[in-house]
C-alpha positions in Angstrom: -7.2 6.7 -35.0 -4.4 6.6 -37.6 -2.3 3.5 -38.1 0.8 5.0 -36.4 -1.2 6.0 -33.4 -2.9 2.6 -33.2 0.5 0.9 -33.4 1.8 3.1 -30.6 -1.2 2.2 -28.5 -0.6 -1.5 -29.2 3.1 -1.2 -28.2 2.2 0.4 -24.8 -0.4 -2.3 -24.3 2.1 -5.0 -25.0 4.7 -3.6 -22.7 2.2 -3.5 -19.9 1.1 -7.0 -20.5 4.6 -8.4 -20.8 6.0 -6.7 -17.7 5.9 -8.7 -14.4 5.9 -5.4 -12.5 3.9 -2.2 -12.8 5.5 0.4 -15.0 5.8 4.2 -14.6 5.4 6.7 -17.4 9.2 7.1 -17.4 9.6 3.3 -17.7 7.4 3.2 -20.8 8.8 6.4 -22.3 12.3 4.7 -22.2 11.0 1.7 -24.2 8.9 3.4 -27.0 9.9 5.5 -30.0 10.8 9.1 -29.1 8.0 11.6 -29.3 5.1 9.4 -28.3 2.7 10.9 -25.8 2.8 8.1 -23.3 0.3 9.7 -20.7 -2.2 10.2 -23.5 -1.8 6.6 -24.6 -2.3 5.3 -21.1 -5.4 7.3 -20.7 -6.8 6.0 -24.0 -5.9 2.4 -22.9 -7.6 2.9 -19.5 -10.7 4.1 -21.3 -10.6 1.1 -23.7 -10.4 -1.4 -20.9 -13.0 0.3 -18.6 -15.8 -2.0 -17.7 -14.0 -5.1 -18.9 -12.8 -8.1 -16.8 -9.3 -6.7 -16.9 -8.7 -3.0 -16.3 -5.7 -0.7 -16.5 -5.0 0.6 -13.0 -2.7 3.4 -11.8 -1.4 2.8 -8.3 1.2 5.3 -7.0 2.1 6.5 -10.5 2.7 3.0 -11.8 0.5 1.3 -14.3 -0.5 -2.3 -14.6 -3.4 -4.5 -15.8 -5.5 -5.9 -13.0 -8.7 -7.9 -12.8 -11.7 -5.7 -12.2 -12.4 -5.1 -8.5 -16.1 -6.1 -8.8 -15.1 -9.6 -9.8 -13.3 -10.2 -6.5 -16.1 -12.3 -4.9 -15.8 -14.8 -7.8 -12.1 -14.8 -8.2 -11.5 -15.1 -4.4 -12.9 -18.6 -4.6 -10.1 -19.8 -6.9 -7.3 -17.4 -6.2 -4.3 -18.9 -4.2 -4.1 -17.6 -0.6 -1.6 -14.7 -0.4 1.3 -14.8 2.1 0.3 -14.3 5.7 2.2 -11.9 7.8 2.5 -12.2 11.5 0.4 -9.9 13.7 3.6 -8.0 14.7 4.5 -7.5 11.0 1.1 -6.2 10.2 1.1 -3.8 13.1 4.6 -2.6 12.1 3.4 -2.1 8.5 0.5 0.0 9.8 2.8 2.2 11.9 5.1 2.7 9.0 2.3 3.5 6.6 0.6 6.1 8.8 3.7 7.7 10.4 6.4 7.5 7.7 9.2 8.3 7.6 9.6 6.6 10.9 12.6 5.1 12.8 12.8 1.7 14.4 12.8 3.3 17.9 9.6 5.3 17.0 7.9 2.1 15.8 8.7 0.4 19.1 7.5 3.4 21.0 4.2 3.4 19.2 3.6 -0.3 19.5 4.9 -0.5 23.0 7.0 -3.6 22.4 10.5 -4.3 21.1 10.7 -5.0 17.4 12.3 -8.3 16.4 14.6 -8.7 13.4 12.2 -11.3 12.0 9.3 -8.8 11.8 11.3 -6.4 9.7 12.6 -9.3 7.6 9.0 -10.2 6.6 8.2 -6.7 5.4 11.5 -6.4 3.5 11.0 -9.7 1.8 7.5 -8.7 0.8 9.0 -5.5 -0.7 6.5 -3.3 1.2 9.0 -1.1 3.2 12.4 0.4 2.4 15.0 2.6 4.1 14.7 6.3 3.4 17.8 8.1 4.7 18.7 9.0 8.3 17.1 11.2 10.8 19.4 14.2 11.6 19.3 13.5 15.3 21.7 11.9 17.8 22.8 8.6 16.4 21.4 9.4 13.0 18.8 6.5 13.0 17.6 5.0 9.8 14.1 5.9 8.8 11.6 3.7 7.0 8.8 4.3 4.4 6.4 2.1 2.4 7.1 1.3 -1.2 5.3 1.4 -4.6 4.8 -2.4 -4.2 2.9 -1.7 -1.0 0.6 0.7 -2.8 0.1 -1.7 -5.7 -0.5 -4.8 -3.5 -3.2 -3.0 -1.4 -4.7 -1.2 -4.4 -3.9 2.3 -3.2 -3.5 5.2 -5.6 -1.3 6.9 -3.1 -0.8 7.4 0.7 -3.7 9.8 0.8 -5.9 6.8 -0.1 -5.2 5.1 3.2 -8.4 4.7 5.2 -9.4 7.4 7.5 -11.3 7.3 10.8 -14.8 6.8 9.4 -13.7 4.0 7.1 -11.8 2.3 9.9 -14.9 2.5 12.1 -17.2 1.2 9.4 -14.8 -1.7 8.7 -14.6 -2.6 12.4 -10.9 -1.8 12.5 -11.1 0.3 15.7 -11.1 -1.4 19.1 -12.5 0.3 22.2 -9.7 -1.0 24.4 -7.1 1.5 25.6 -4.2 2.0 23.2 -1.1 4.2 22.7 -1.9 7.8 22.4 0.9 8.1 19.9 -1.5 7.2 17.1 -3.3 10.4 17.7 -0.3 12.6 18.5 1.8 11.5 15.4 -0.7 10.8 12.7 0.2 12.0 9.2 -1.0 15.4 8.0 -4.6 15.6 7.1 -5.5 12.4 9.0 -7.5 13.6 11.9 -8.7 10.1 12.0 -5.8 9.2 14.3 -5.8 12.5 16.3 -9.3 12.7 17.6 -10.3 9.1 18.4 -12.7 9.6 21.3 -12.0 6.2 22.9 -8.2 6.2 22.1 -9.0 3.1 20.0 -6.3 0.8 18.6 -6.2 -0.3 15.0 -7.4 -3.9 14.6 -8.3 -6.3 11.8 -7.9 -9.8 10.3 -4.7 -11.3 9.3 -6.0 -12.7 6.0 -6.2 -9.8 3.6 -6.8 -10.1 -0.1 -5.4 -7.9 -2.8 -8.8 -7.4 -4.6 -10.3 -6.0 -1.4 -7.7 -3.2 -1.5 -7.8 -2.8 2.3 -4.9 -2.5 4.8 -5.7 -5.1 7.6 -4.4 -4.2 11.0 -4.3 -6.8 13.7 -5.4 -6.4 17.3 -2.7 -5.4 19.8 -2.5 -7.7 22.8 -0.4 -6.8 25.8 2.9 -8.6 25.7 6.6 -8.2 26.7 8.2 -9.5 23.5 7.4 -10.5 19.9 
């Protein structure tokens, strides 16, 4: 590699290390000299860091250095506990992730319970959901989708990396108790996981999730009248 190419690689590496947030190709292109092949440099860096304690990951088109996933069992012993969301917030996040773009009324219909302002506030403060225009129906309700921060936090390359039916079963995230059929009727394209659940199971899981595990934890839905 020539010195100019090596210097360009070092520059991209430094930008990624210095940034507190993951960077897209466009972000990097705007900060480096004109004419540099940023995608090629990122691919080279990713190869250089492969197998090391710190790896270069691409989550949802945004690049950032992360600790290697296989080191999670060791790091989990010393890593601070991440923020804990309420059960209602995690259920709401799951609905948005699998049904986006989705309106507040649709979220309430799927969960079978009114959605409190505090639940939405938790997800907005975490930066995991955002408004995405209005539905062209009566009242023009606001729709909601997940963000790039959601993908990065849970280690997902994209929405198509969300766990399917077999993964959810294997992880014990399906409960045999009756649940809303809306999960099957309105699952996103290509996710037969939520259309053909034989026992109409509901998504469940543990509240304490960890970033290194890269899993979306979904809490058990208990019958209740309000949040």
